C-alpha positions in Angstrom: -62.0 61.3 85.4 -64.1 58.7 87.1 -63.0 55.0 87.4 -65.5 54.0 84.8 -64.2 56.5 82.3 -60.7 55.6 83.1 -61.4 51.9 82.7 -63.2 52.3 79.4 -60.5 54.4 77.9 -57.9 51.9 79.0 -59.8 48.9 77.7 -60.0 50.2 74.2 -56.7 48.7 73.3 -53.7 50.1 71.6 -50.4 51.2 73.0 -50.4 53.0 76.3 -49.0 56.5 76.6 -46.1 55.2 78.7 -45.3 52.6 76.0 -45.2 55.2 73.4 -43.0 57.4 75.6 -40.6 54.4 76.1 -40.4 53.7 72.3 -39.8 57.4 71.5 -37.1 57.5 74.2 -35.3 54.5 72.7 -35.5 56.0 69.2 -34.1 59.3 70.4 -31.4 57.6 72.4 -30.4 55.8 69.1 -30.3 59.1 67.3 -28.1 60.5 70.1 -25.7 57.6 69.7 -25.5 58.2 66.0 -24.7 61.9 66.7 -22.0 61.0 69.3 -20.4 58.4 66.9 -20.3 60.8 64.0 -19.0 63.6 66.2 -16.1 61.3 67.2 -15.4 60.6 63.6 -15.2 64.3 62.9 -13.2 65.0 66.0 -14.9 65.8 69.2 -11.9 67.1 71.1 -10.2 70.4 71.6 -7.4 71.2 69.1 -4.7 73.8 69.4 -6.8 76.3 67.5 -10.1 75.6 69.4 -12.9 73.0 69.3 -12.9 70.4 66.5 -15.9 70.2 64.2 -17.6 67.5 66.2 -17.1 69.1 69.6 -20.5 70.7 70.1 -22.5 68.0 68.3 -20.8 65.5 70.6 -22.2 67.2 73.7 -25.6 67.7 72.0 -25.6 63.9 71.4 -24.8 63.3 75.0 -27.6 65.5 76.1 -30.0 63.7 73.8 -28.9 60.3 75.2 -29.1 61.5 78.8 -32.6 63.0 78.3 -33.8 59.9 76.5 -32.5 57.6 79.2 -34.3 59.7 81.9 -37.5 59.6 79.9 -37.2 55.8 79.3 -36.6 55.3 83.0 -39.6 57.3 84.0 -41.8 55.6 81.3 -40.9 52.1 82.5 -40.3 52.5 86.3 -41.9 55.9 87.2 -44.7 56.2 89.7 -46.8 58.4 87.3 -46.9 56.0 84.4 -49.9 56.7 82.1 -51.7 53.5 81.2 -54.3 55.3 79.0 -54.3 54.6 75.3 -51.9 57.0 73.5 -54.4 57.5 70.7 -57.9 56.3 70.2 -59.1 54.8 66.9 -61.0 57.9 65.8 -58.1 60.1 66.6 -55.8 57.9 64.7 -58.1 58.0 61.6 -58.0 61.8 61.8 -54.2 61.8 62.0 -53.8 59.4 59.1 -56.2 61.3 57.0 -53.6 64.1 57.0 -50.4 62.1 57.4 -50.9 59.7 54.5 -51.8 62.3 51.9 -48.9 64.5 53.1 -46.5 61.6 52.6 -47.8 61.1 49.1 -47.4 64.8 48.4 -43.8 64.7 49.4 -43.2 61.8 47.1 -45.0 63.5 44.2 -42.8 66.6 44.5 -40.0 64.5 43.0 -42.2 63.3 40.1 -44.4 66.4 39.4 -42.4 69.2 40.9 -43.3 71.3 43.9 -45.8 73.6 42.1 -48.0 71.0 40.5 -47.8 68.7 43.5 -48.8 71.7 45.8 -51.7 72.7 43.6 -53.0 69.2 43.6 -52.5 68.7 47.3 -54.3 72.0 48.2 -57.2 71.3 45.8 -57.7 67.7 47.1 -57.6 68.8 50.7 -60.0 71.7 50.2 -62.5 69.4 48.3 -62.1 66.3 50.5 -61.7 67.6 54.1 -62.9 71.2 53.6 -66.0 70.3 51.6 -65.4 73.0 49.0 -66.5 72.6 45.4 -63.9 71.1 43.0 -63.7 74.2 40.8 -63.2 76.5 43.8 -60.6 74.1 45.3 -58.8 73.8 41.9 -58.8 77.6 41.5 -57.3 78.2 45.0 -54.7 75.4 44.5 -53.6 76.8 41.2 -53.6 80.4 42.4 -51.4 79.6 45.4 -49.0 77.6 43.3 -48.7 80.4 40.7 -48.1 82.9 43.5 -45.4 80.7 45.1 -43.8 80.2 41.6 -43.6 83.9 41.1 -42.3 84.5 44.6 -39.6 81.9 44.6 -38.6 81.6 41.0 -38.9 85.2 39.9 -38.7 87.6 42.9 -36.4 85.7 45.2 -34.6 83.7 42.4 -34.7 80.5 44.5 -35.3 77.5 42.3 -37.5 74.8 43.7 -37.9 71.3 42.3 -39.7 71.4 38.9 -41.5 68.7 37.1 -42.6 68.0 33.5 -45.1 70.9 33.4 -42.5 73.5 34.2 -40.0 71.9 31.8 -42.7 71.9 29.1 -43.3 75.6 29.7 -39.5 76.3 29.5 -38.7 76.8 33.1 
């Protein structure tokens, strides 16, 4: 990459890759501390009959903390810090065009049930991002949900969250 390209990418603003690495390291370090603390609550030692229930999670938490600390150190003080923007505006728009509807989908599962929410999600994505016609997208969304209903509810006998439509139909 030439200096001009490097400078223009860097000047677009946003968080640098090194800053995102540092933030992620701090978050993971915090998760590691939570694992360590909860492992100690459960018992992280060795009992007369073997390891206590928190023994292995305790060491996993230590490993997470150690790795996160090393990543944080490299992101802040390392010689190979990456000053380029972590994500450019157009890339962020693409990510959010999938992430935000997926978040709404997860929330709708609790309201509509997994099958109706999935049919809606599939149909909207096919029509919106895929450019398919609404009837074709609806047909595929409904077909996939009916297949998943049969597979999980009937063949495998694994109940998944249901909503008002399934209750209205007696399931």
